[in-house]
C-alpha positions as a Markdown table, in Angstrom:
| # | Residue | x | y | z |
|---|---|---|---|---|
| 1 | Met | 0.0 | 0.0 | 0.0 |
| 2 | Pro | 1.5 | 3.4 | -1.0 |
| 3 | Ile | 2.5 | 5.7 | 1.8 |
| 4 | Phe | 1.7 | 8.8 | -0.3 |
| 5 | Asn | -1.4 | 9.7 | -2.4 |
| 6 | Arg | -0.1 | 11.3 | -5.6 |
| 7 | Asn | -3.4 | 13.2 | -6.1 |
| 8 | Asn | -2.9 | 15.0 | -2.8 |
| 9 | Pro | -0.9 | 18.3 | -3.2 |
| 10 | Ala | 0.4 | 18.0 | 0.4 |
| 11 | Asp | 1.8 | 14.5 | -0.4 |
| 12 | Leu | 3.3 | 15.7 | -3.6 |
| 13 | Gln | 5.0 | 18.5 | -1.7 |
| 14 | Ala | 6.4 | 16.0 | 0.8 |
| 15 | Ile | 7.7 | 13.8 | -2.0 |
| 16 | Ala | 9.4 | 16.8 | -3.6 |
| 17 | Glu | 11.0 | 17.9 | -0.3 |
| 18 | Ala | 12.2 | 14.4 | 0.4 |
| 19 | Gln | 13.8 | 14.1 | -3.1 |
| 20 | Gln | 15.5 | 17.5 | -2.6 |
| 21 | Phe | 16.8 | 16.5 | 0.8 |
| 22 | Thr | 18.2 | 13.3 | -0.8 |
| 23 | Val | 19.9 | 15.3 | -3.5 |
| 24 | Glu | 21.5 | 17.7 | -1.0 |
| 25 | Cys | 22.7 | 14.8 | 1.2 |
| 26 | Leu | 24.3 | 13.0 | -1.8 |
| 27 | Glu | 26.0 | 16.2 | -3.0 |
| 28 | Arg | 27.4 | 16.9 | 0.4 |
| 29 | Tyr | 28.6 | 13.3 | 0.8 |
| 30 | Gln | 30.4 | 13.4 | -2.5 |
| 31 | Leu | 32.0 | 16.8 | -1.8 |
| 32 | Cys | 33.1 | 15.7 | 1.7 |
| 33 | Lys | 34.4 | 12.3 | 0.4 |
| 34 | Lys | 36.4 | 14.1 | -2.3 |
| 35 | Gln | 38.0 | 16.4 | 0.3 |
| 36 | Leu | 38.9 | 13.5 | 2.5 |
| 37 | Asp | 40.4 | 11.6 | -0.4 |
| 38 | Thr | 42.5 | 14.4 | -1.7 |
| 39 | Leu | 43.5 | 16.6 | 1.3 |
| 40 | Asn | 45.4 | 15.9 | 4.5 |
| 41 | Lys | 43.8 | 16.4 | 7.9 |
| 42 | Gln | 45.0 | 20.0 | 8.3 |
| 43 | Ala | 43.8 | 21.0 | 4.8 |
| 44 | Val | 40.3 | 19.4 | 5.5 |
| 45 | Arg | 40.1 | 21.5 | 8.7 |
| 46 | Gln | 41.0 | 24.7 | 6.8 |
| 47 | Trp | 38.4 | 23.9 | 4.1 |
| 48 | Leu | 35.8 | 23.4 | 6.8 |
| 49 | Glu | 36.6 | 26.7 | 8.4 |
| 50 | Arg | 36.0 | 28.5 | 5.1 |
| 51 | Leu | 32.5 | 27.2 | 4.8 |
| 52 | Pro | 29.4 | 29.1 | 6.1 |
| 53 | Ala | 28.4 | 28.0 | 9.6 |
| 54 | Glu | 25.4 | 25.9 | 8.7 |
| 55 | Gln | 27.1 | 24.1 | 5.8 |
| 56 | Arg | 30.2 | 23.6 | 8.0 |
| 57 | Glu | 28.2 | 21.7 | 10.7 |
| 58 | Lys | 26.4 | 19.5 | 8.1 |
| 59 | Cys | 29.8 | 18.7 | 6.5 |
| 60 | Arg | 31.4 | 18.0 | 9.9 |
| 61 | Val | 28.7 | 15.5 | 10.6 |
| 62 | Thr | 29.1 | 13.9 | 7.2 |
| 63 | Leu | 32.9 | 13.7 | 7.5 |
| 64 | Asn | 32.5 | 12.1 | 11.0 |
| 65 | Asn | 30.1 | 9.5 | 9.6 |
| 66 | Ile | 32.5 | 8.8 | 6.7 |
| 67 | Met | 35.4 | 8.3 | 9.1 |
| 68 | Ala | 33.4 | 6.1 | 11.4 |
| 69 | Ser | 32.4 | 4.0 | 8.5 |
| 70 | Arg | 36.0 | 3.6 | 7.4 |
| 71 | Lys | 37.1 | 2.7 | 10.9 |
| 72 | Gly | 34.4 | 0.1 | 11.0 |
| 73 | Gln | 35.5 | -1.4 | 7.8 |
| 74 | Arg | 39.1 | -1.8 | 9.0 |
| 75 | Lys | 38.1 | -3.9 | 12.0 |
């Protein structure tokens, strides 16, 4: 049974917002992963400091999650 009713404008709006959120998360993940793969630890910190405060916090969370995942894979 579908969760959303595609004829309901509120559900369509919720679907659009969820898709936009997914796109933003993927773009942030790809950017953060690229920075981790190409820069050293100090350069990543400097890059983070240059970001606007809201984006910096989101990227910090993403970077921490990537690093936790990598540490988990090594075990």
